[in-house]
matplotlib code that plots the C-alpha trace (Angstrom):
import matplotlib.pyplot as plt

x = [128.2, 124.7, 123.6, 120.0, 121.1, 122.4, 120.4, 120.0, 118.9, 121.9, 124.2, 122.9, 123.5, 127.0, 127.6, 126.6, 128.7, 131.8, 131.5, 131.0, 133.9, 136.3, 135.3, 136.1, 139.3, 140.5, 139.1, 137.2, 135.2, 133.9, 132.7, 132.5, 131.2, 129.6, 129.7, 127.5, 129.1, 131.2, 128.4, 124.7, 123.9, 120.6, 119.3, 119.3, 116.1, 116.0, 115.4, 118.7, 120.6, 118.9, 119.9, 123.5, 123.6, 122.0, 124.6, 127.4, 125.9, 125.7, 129.4, 130.8, 129.6, 128.3, 129.3, 126.3, 126.8, 127.8, 127.9, 126.1, 126.4, 124.8, 125.8, 122.9, 122.3, 119.8, 117.3, 113.7, 113.5, 116.3, 115.3, 111.8, 113.2, 115.3, 112.8, 112.8, 116.6, 116.5, 114.2, 116.6, 119.4, 121.0, 121.8, 123.9, 123.5, 126.1, 124.5, 126.4, 125.1, 128.2, 126.8, 123.8, 123.2, 121.7, 124.2, 127.2, 125.3, 124.7, 128.4, 129.3, 127.0, 124.7, 121.2, 119.6, 118.7, 119.6, 116.1, 116.3, 119.6, 118.0, 115.0, 117.4, 119.2, 115.9, 114.9, 118.3, 118.1, 114.6, 115.3, 119.0, 119.2, 122.8, 124.0, 123.7, 126.7, 126.9, 129.6, 130.4, 132.9, 134.9, 137.2, 134.5, 134.7, 134.5, 133.8, 135.0, 136.2, 133.2, 130.8, 132.2, 132.2, 128.6, 127.5, 129.3, 127.6, 124.2, 125.0, 126.0, 122.7, 120.8, 123.1, 123.5, 126.8, 129.2, 130.5, 133.1, 134.7, 136.6, 138.5, 137.3, 139.3, 139.0, 138.5, 140.0, 137.4, 134.6, 132.8, 134.1, 137.6, 137.4, 135.7, 138.5, 141.3, 139.7, 139.5, 135.7, 135.6, 138.2, 139.1, 140.1, 143.9, 146.0, 145.9, 142.1, 141.8, 144.1, 142.0, 138.8, 140.1, 141.3, 137.9, 136.2, 138.4, 137.5, 133.8, 133.5, 135.4, 133.1, 130.1, 131.6, 132.9, 136.3, 138.6, 139.5, 140.8, 142.0, 138.6, 136.3, 134.7, 132.4, 130.8, 131.8, 131.1, 130.1, 133.3, 132.9, 134.1, 134.4, 136.6, 138.8, 139.4, 141.0, 143.1, 144.4, 145.3, 143.0, 142.0, 138.8, 136.9, 136.1, 133.3, 131.7, 132.9, 136.0, 136.2, 139.6, 140.4, 143.2, 143.1, 145.4, 145.1, 146.1, 146.3, 149.0, 151.4, 149.3, 150.5, 148.5, 147.2, 146.0, 143.0, 141.2, 137.9, 137.1, 135.7, 133.1, 129.9, 129.1, 132.6, 132.7, 129.5, 130.9, 134.1, 132.1, 130.0, 133.1, 134.3, 137.0, 135.3, 135.6, 139.3, 141.0, 144.4, 145.9, 149.3, 151.2, 152.2, 155.8, 156.6, 157.9, 154.7, 152.5, 154.4, 154.4, 150.6, 150.2, 152.0, 150.0, 146.7, 147.4, 149.0, 145.7, 144.2, 144.4, 145.9, 148.5, 150.3, 150.6, 153.5, 151.0, 149.7, 153.3, 154.6, 151.8, 153.2, 156.9, 159.6, 162.0, 164.5, 161.8, 159.9, 158.6, 161.0, 164.0, 162.9, 161.9, 164.1, 166.5, 163.6, 162.0, 165.2, 166.0, 162.6, 163.6, 167.1, 166.8, 170.5, 171.2, 168.8, 169.8, 169.1, 166.4, 162.8, 161.5, 163.5, 162.4, 158.8, 159.2, 161.1, 158.5, 155.8, 154.0, 154.7, 154.5, 156.4, 157.2, 157.6, 153.9, 153.1, 153.9, 151.1, 150.4, 149.7, 146.7, 148.6, 150.5, 147.4, 147.0, 150.4, 150.4, 151.7, 155.1, 154.8, 153.9, 156.7, 159.3, 158.3, 158.1, 161.6, 163.0, 161.5, 162.9, 166.4, 166.2, 165.0, 167.8, 170.4, 169.0, 169.0, 172.6, 173.7, 172.0, 173.6, 177.1, 176.6]
y = [109.6, 110.7, 114.1, 115.4, 118.7, 117.1, 116.9, 113.1, 113.1, 115.1, 112.9, 109.7, 111.0, 112.0, 108.6, 106.8, 109.1, 108.6, 104.9, 104.3, 106.5, 104.8, 101.3, 102.4, 104.0, 100.8, 98.6, 96.6, 93.9, 92.0, 93.1, 90.6, 92.8, 96.2, 97.9, 100.9, 102.3, 105.1, 106.7, 106.2, 104.9, 103.6, 107.2, 107.0, 106.1, 102.5, 103.6, 105.5, 102.4, 100.3, 102.9, 102.8, 99.0, 99.0, 101.5, 99.3, 96.2, 98.2, 99.0, 95.6, 92.1, 91.3, 87.7, 85.4, 85.4, 89.1, 90.3, 93.7, 95.0, 98.0, 99.5, 100.5, 102.0, 100.1, 102.9, 102.0, 104.7, 103.0, 99.4, 100.0, 100.3, 97.1, 95.1, 97.8, 97.8, 94.1, 94.5, 97.2, 94.7, 94.6, 91.1, 91.5, 93.8, 95.2, 96.7, 99.1, 97.7, 98.9, 97.9, 96.2, 98.5, 101.9, 103.6, 102.7, 103.6, 107.1, 107.4, 106.4, 109.0, 106.6, 107.4, 104.0, 102.0, 98.5, 97.3, 98.9, 97.0, 93.7, 94.4, 95.4, 92.1, 90.3, 92.2, 91.6, 87.9, 87.7, 89.8, 88.7, 85.2, 84.1, 87.4, 89.8, 91.1, 93.1, 95.4, 95.6, 97.8, 96.7, 98.5, 101.1, 103.5, 101.7, 98.4, 95.3, 92.0, 90.3, 92.9, 92.5, 88.7, 88.7, 91.1, 89.2, 86.0, 87.7, 89.1, 85.6, 84.2, 86.7, 87.5, 85.8, 84.4, 87.3, 89.5, 92.4, 93.3, 96.5, 98.1, 101.6, 104.3, 107.9, 110.5, 113.9, 116.6, 114.3, 114.6, 111.1, 112.1, 115.2, 113.2, 110.6, 113.2, 115.3, 112.0, 112.3, 108.9, 106.1, 103.4, 99.9, 99.4, 97.5, 94.2, 94.3, 95.1, 92.2, 89.9, 91.2, 90.4, 86.9, 86.2, 87.3, 84.9, 82.0, 82.8, 83.2, 79.9, 78.1, 79.2, 78.1, 81.4, 81.4, 84.4, 85.0, 88.5, 90.2, 91.9, 89.7, 86.4, 84.3, 80.9, 78.7, 80.4, 83.7, 85.7, 89.2, 88.9, 92.7, 93.0, 90.1, 92.1, 94.9, 92.5, 90.6, 94.0, 93.6, 96.7, 98.4, 101.5, 104.0, 106.4, 109.3, 112.1, 111.1, 107.6, 105.8, 103.4, 101.5, 101.2, 99.8, 102.0, 100.5, 103.9, 104.9, 102.0, 99.6, 101.3, 101.1, 104.3, 105.2, 107.5, 109.8, 111.4, 115.0, 115.1, 117.9, 116.6, 119.7, 120.1, 116.4, 116.7, 119.8, 117.9, 114.9, 117.2, 118.8, 115.3, 114.9, 111.8, 113.4, 112.5, 114.9, 113.0, 110.4, 108.9, 106.1, 103.3, 102.1, 98.4, 98.8, 100.6, 98.0, 95.1, 97.0, 97.5, 93.8, 93.0, 95.6, 94.2, 90.6, 89.8, 90.9, 87.7, 84.1, 83.1, 85.9, 86.7, 84.0, 83.7, 84.0, 87.4, 88.6, 87.5, 89.2, 92.5, 91.9, 92.2, 89.3, 90.4, 90.7, 87.4, 85.8, 82.9, 85.3, 87.7, 85.2, 82.2, 82.7, 83.1, 79.9, 77.9, 79.3, 78.5, 74.8, 75.3, 77.3, 77.1, 79.2, 82.0, 85.6, 87.4, 89.7, 90.2, 88.7, 85.5, 85.2, 85.6, 82.8, 80.5, 81.2, 80.2, 83.6, 83.6, 80.6, 80.7, 78.3, 78.7, 79.3, 82.0, 84.0, 84.2, 84.8, 81.8, 81.6, 83.3, 85.6, 87.4, 88.9, 90.7, 92.1, 95.4, 93.5, 91.2, 93.6, 96.2, 93.5, 92.1, 95.6, 96.4, 93.1, 93.9, 97.4, 96.1, 93.5, 96.1, 98.5, 95.7, 94.8, 98.5, 98.9, 95.9, 97.1, 100.5, 98.9, 97.0]
z = [42.2, 41.7, 43.0, 43.3, 41.7, 38.6, 35.4, 35.2, 31.6, 30.6, 32.8, 31.2, 27.7, 28.7, 30.4, 27.2, 25.0, 27.3, 27.7, 24.0, 23.2, 25.7, 24.5, 20.9, 22.0, 23.6, 20.8, 23.4, 21.8, 24.9, 28.3, 31.1, 33.9, 34.5, 37.9, 38.9, 42.0, 43.4, 45.4, 45.2, 41.7, 43.0, 43.0, 39.2, 37.4, 36.4, 32.8, 32.8, 34.0, 31.2, 28.6, 29.7, 29.6, 26.2, 24.9, 26.2, 24.5, 21.2, 21.4, 22.6, 23.1, 26.6, 27.5, 28.2, 31.9, 32.2, 35.8, 36.2, 39.8, 41.5, 44.8, 47.0, 50.4, 52.5, 52.9, 52.2, 49.4, 47.4, 48.1, 46.8, 43.3, 43.3, 41.2, 38.6, 38.5, 38.0, 35.0, 33.7, 33.6, 37.1, 38.2, 41.2, 44.3, 46.7, 49.8, 52.1, 55.4, 57.4, 60.8, 62.4, 65.3, 65.3, 67.6, 65.4, 62.2, 63.6, 64.6, 61.0, 59.7, 57.9, 57.0, 57.5, 60.6, 61.6, 60.8, 57.3, 56.8, 57.6, 55.4, 52.6, 52.8, 52.6, 49.5, 47.9, 48.5, 47.1, 44.0, 43.4, 45.0, 45.4, 43.9, 46.9, 48.7, 51.9, 53.3, 57.0, 58.8, 61.9, 64.3, 64.9, 67.9, 71.2, 69.5, 71.4, 69.9, 71.5, 70.0, 66.5, 66.6, 67.8, 65.1, 62.4, 63.5, 63.3, 59.8, 58.5, 59.6, 57.4, 54.5, 51.1, 49.8, 49.5, 52.3, 52.3, 55.6, 55.8, 58.7, 59.4, 57.8, 58.9, 56.1, 57.0, 57.2, 58.4, 61.7, 62.8, 61.9, 64.2, 67.0, 67.1, 66.9, 69.6, 71.6, 72.2, 70.5, 70.7, 68.2, 69.3, 69.7, 67.2, 69.1, 69.3, 65.6, 64.7, 66.8, 65.2, 61.8, 62.8, 64.4, 61.2, 59.2, 61.6, 61.6, 57.8, 57.3, 59.7, 57.7, 54.4, 53.1, 51.3, 51.8, 48.1, 48.8, 52.0, 52.6, 50.6, 51.4, 49.2, 49.0, 46.1, 42.8, 44.3, 43.9, 42.4, 38.8, 38.5, 41.5, 40.4, 37.2, 39.3, 41.3, 38.3, 36.7, 33.7, 31.7, 32.9, 31.7, 34.4, 33.4, 35.3, 37.6, 39.5, 38.0, 37.5, 34.7, 33.1, 29.3, 26.6, 23.5, 20.2, 18.4, 20.9, 20.4, 22.4, 25.6, 28.8, 30.4, 33.8, 33.4, 35.9, 35.0, 36.0, 39.5, 39.1, 37.6, 35.7, 34.4, 33.5, 31.4, 29.6, 28.8, 27.4, 25.3, 23.9, 22.8, 25.6, 27.1, 30.5, 30.9, 33.3, 33.5, 31.3, 32.1, 30.3, 32.6, 32.4, 32.5, 36.1, 37.1, 35.7, 37.3, 40.7, 40.4, 39.6, 42.9, 44.9, 43.7, 43.0, 46.3, 48.0, 46.6, 47.6, 44.2, 44.2, 40.9, 38.3, 35.9, 33.0, 34.3, 34.8, 31.5, 29.6, 30.9, 31.2, 28.6, 27.9, 30.6, 33.2, 32.7, 35.8, 36.0, 35.5, 38.2, 40.8, 39.9, 42.8, 45.3, 44.0, 44.3, 47.7, 49.0, 48.5, 49.9, 53.1, 53.8, 50.7, 51.6, 51.8, 55.1, 53.8, 55.0, 51.8, 52.2, 55.8, 54.8, 52.3, 54.7, 57.5, 55.0, 54.8, 51.0, 48.7, 45.4, 42.5, 38.8, 38.3, 40.8, 43.9, 46.5, 50.1, 52.3, 54.5, 57.4, 55.0, 53.7, 57.2, 57.0, 53.5, 54.9, 55.2, 52.3, 49.5, 50.2, 50.4, 46.9, 45.4, 46.8, 45.4, 41.9, 42.0, 42.9, 40.1, 37.6, 38.5, 38.1, 34.7, 33.7, 34.8, 32.9, 29.7, 30.2, 30.6, 27.4]

ax = plt.figure().add_subplot(projection="3d")
ax.plot(x, y, z, "-o")
ax.set_aspect("equal")
plt.show()
């Protein structure tokens, strides 16, 4: 996150030192995507962004079609610099539109107007054609299903080829959180929210957008490569105050580590300058933790979890077709199914499974809150049984 009070020249030098150090630590030779996010990176100087991209390219090979995304707020001040950011190396834009009416933007605490949002989309499409994404929030206070559908229809007519739709989440300590809990503002009920999401799916499909992840819709070829890296549980380097990352470290037995960077910008810079790469916490991930994370993230996507992804992580006793073999066979022989939620979800066609992958069906991706825990529980039971067998032997 960029703050006006931070020394940007010092921050940029630390970003370069940290990212190069982490790339070296993970022996990373190729980079497929770079994402400037986590706050307001567009408050940076374009020159600083260019310096960071250059530093990354000096430490690893950027693929020919590397995706380099920047998050931006649709204020006129930030959007005026978009062409300069493009010249600096940015080739994809993600704009935090959130809403297309001034009242709701004010309720959400946003600094831009609906008119600025529309202008921002136009600038994005002009400077980053077919590579501009927008974020919208639904289930806002006092929003009706009709209001949401009409607003989404309007957004579709002016947006590019990628849209992220997020249900409103209340952050403790914020003004909106207090207003809702004091009942001065009221959120839509669960049935209305479910209908909003279903309407969104129908509208996006009608206009040629594919739901490739529970909250993300894209036209053919416009999926976010960077986000797909998260959801397929690939390694990624997180750099900057509060950033999270996942990195396999050859010098530590090729084990994978979950990393969290120091949250305070000034403390983070001091740590980097001391050679600590800004790392506040670093924890080795167990095999079970990695497989669980793969389920949590992979099942959010249309393709789910493939046997190839799974077997790249799993030991011989936990290979995909050993863990899920019974489920796969029982999906073809319903009379032999066990009476568990997971088996019912498979039989009722909310989950599709074969020897190549386990994945949510079109209707299943809407009830991930039931699907994901049931698969995780199944994995934990299987893992426990295998552990007990090994212990007995």
